[in-house]
N, C-alpha and C positions, 0 to 999 in steps of 0.2 A: 441567478444569484447575484446580488449586488455586494461585492466584497472588495476588501483592500488588504494586501499582505504587507505587513510592516516588519521592521527589524532586519538584521543582516543574517548572521549565522544562528541566532536564537529567535526565529520568526514567530509571528502570530498572524492569524487571519481575522479581520474584523468584518463581520457580515451585518449588513443593514436590512432589516425586515420591515415591510409595510404591514399595516393593520390586517390581521387574519393570516399572514404568511407564516410558514414554519420551516424548521430545519431539523434534520436528524444528525446526531453526533455519537461518537464512541463514548462509553461510560467514562466520566471523569475528565473529558476533554475541554469542558467549558472553563474559561479563566475569569471572565467578568461579563456582566450584561446589564442592560437597563431594567428598571423595575416594571416596565410595561410587558416584559416577557414572562411566560408561565411555562414551567417544566412538567413534563409527564414522562415517566419511565414506562416503556412499552416493550413487549416481547414480539408481538406480531404472529403468534402461533407457534406451536411446538416445533414444527418442521424448520421454520426459519431460525428459531432460537438454537436448535441443535446445529444447524448449518453454520451459524456465526461462531458457535463454540468450536466446531471442527476447523474453521478457517482462522482461528487464533484470536477472535474478537470476543468481547463479553456477550453473554446470552441476551442481555437486555440493552436496548439503546435508549438514549434520552431524546425526547421530542420537545423542542422549544417552539412555542407559538406566541406571536405578538398580538396582544390585545389592543395595542396602539403602536405606532411606529417606534422602533427602537433598534439597538444594536447588541450583538453578542460577539465575543472574541474566543478563539481557540488557539492554543499555543502548541508548538512542537515539544515533544518530550525529550528530544536529543538534538544537539547542535546540528543544523542542516538547513533544509529548505521546505517550504510548503508550495506545492504546485496545484493549480486548478485544472482538472481534466474534464473535458466536455464529452458526454456520451449522448447518443441519439439512436433512434431505431436503425438497426443494422450496423452500428458502430459501437460495439461493446468493448470494454477493456478488462483485462485480467491483471490483478495486482497481488503482490506478496502479502501473506498474512501479517497483520499488525500495522499495515500502512494507512488504514482508513482513519480519517480525522472527522469529516463531516460531509453531508450531501444534501441536495435539494430533496423535498418531499416526493418529487416526481422520479427520483432515481431508486432503482431496486438493487439491493445487494444480495447475492446468492452464492452458493458454493460452486466452485469450478474444480472438477476432478481431472487430474492429468491422465491422458489416454495411455501413455506408455509406462509400463511397470518400472522401468529403469529410472524414470523421473521421480517416482515415489521412494524407491529404495535407496538411491544414491544421490539425489539432488537435494540441495539445501532447502529448496522451496517446497519439497514434499509432494504428496499426492494432491493435497487440498490447497487451493488458492481462493481468492475472492473474485467474483465476477460482478461488474457493475453494468447495468443496462437501464433502459428507459430513456428519458429526455431531460437532461439537466447537467449540473456541475457537481463534481466530486473533488473534495480537498484531500490530497494525498500527502503524507508525511515522508520526507526523504532524509536519510542519514548522510550528513556531509553535503557535497554538491551534487547537482543533477546534471546528467549528460544524456542528450537525446540523439537517437539515430533513426532514420527512416530506411528500412530494408526493402529492397526490390524483391520481386518473385524469385525464390530460390536462393537469395543472398543470405549468408549466415554470419552470425557473430558468436564467438566463443567467449564465455563469461565464467569467471570464478564464482564459487558458491557465495550467495548472499548479496551480490552486486546488482541483481535484477530487481527493479521496483515494480514495473508494470510493462505490459505489452498489449498491443491490439489483439483482439480475439482471432484475427486472421493469421497471426503468427503461430508457429508450432515450436514445441520444446522437446528436446531429448538430452539424455546424459551420455557422454562418451568418456572412456577411460583415457588417462594421460599415456601417451605412447612411450615405451621404453622403461625397463625396470629401474635403471639409474635415475631417470627423471622422476619416477614415482617415489623412490626412496629418498633421494637426495635433493630433489628440486624444491621442496618446501611448498609446493602448490597443491598438495593433496593428490588423491588418486583419480578424481573425476572432475570434469568440467561440464557446464551447461551450454548447450548449443541452441540458439534461437534462429529459426529460419523464417524469412519473410514470405509474403509481403506484409508490411505494417510498421508501425512506430514502436520503439522500445525506449524505456527510460531506465537509466542505470544510476546508482549512487556510489559516491567515492569513498565513504567511510562506513561500511556496514557495522551496526552495533555489535554483532558477534565477533568481528575482527578486532574491534576496539577492546572488547572484553578479554579476548585471548592475549592481546598485547599487555593489558594491565596485569593480568594474572601472572605474566612472566616476571613481573617486578615484585610480586607478593612474597614475603619471607616464608620459608618452609616452616611448618609447625614441628 
């Protein structure tokens, strides 16, 4: 993918396509494009459509193909960052639902089910996340700033709900309860935390949109 990410905290990704090249994006993600590009709305089969719906994306994706060289732009829906993630055979990534922006035609997006029940019942990421495989580039939308860590085998990182954007498929996730009744009730950090265990890379975000919404609601006048 030939791309350029512009802007600061309200970024956009400009992708240049050669004649015959194409790109998939989430419904409504396109901001502007050259007239040489043609859009086709595709589902890709009932199974994939349902999988995208379960993972928090629209059932249909937009497929843009360049009849002649041109460019297309995709913008973030919330102040933050856009990161380009490379996937290749044996190097798949797992991302939170709603983070997908666009990807190469050679990248496949499917459903990833959490193996541990606790991750689904108590984790903010839920049972279902997105899995990206194949060989190419995925553009991921991040709320606020992005922070990356590379975890060694057995190394753990404790994360509050909503802060995990993506992780390598080699990482594992589980949910643990906050220790101590006083900490649970008075600590303001909720009852559970997400624990990611390496090896692999993880990407965190600094201002999850759900945290922002909670903060704003606190200032809303009572009816």
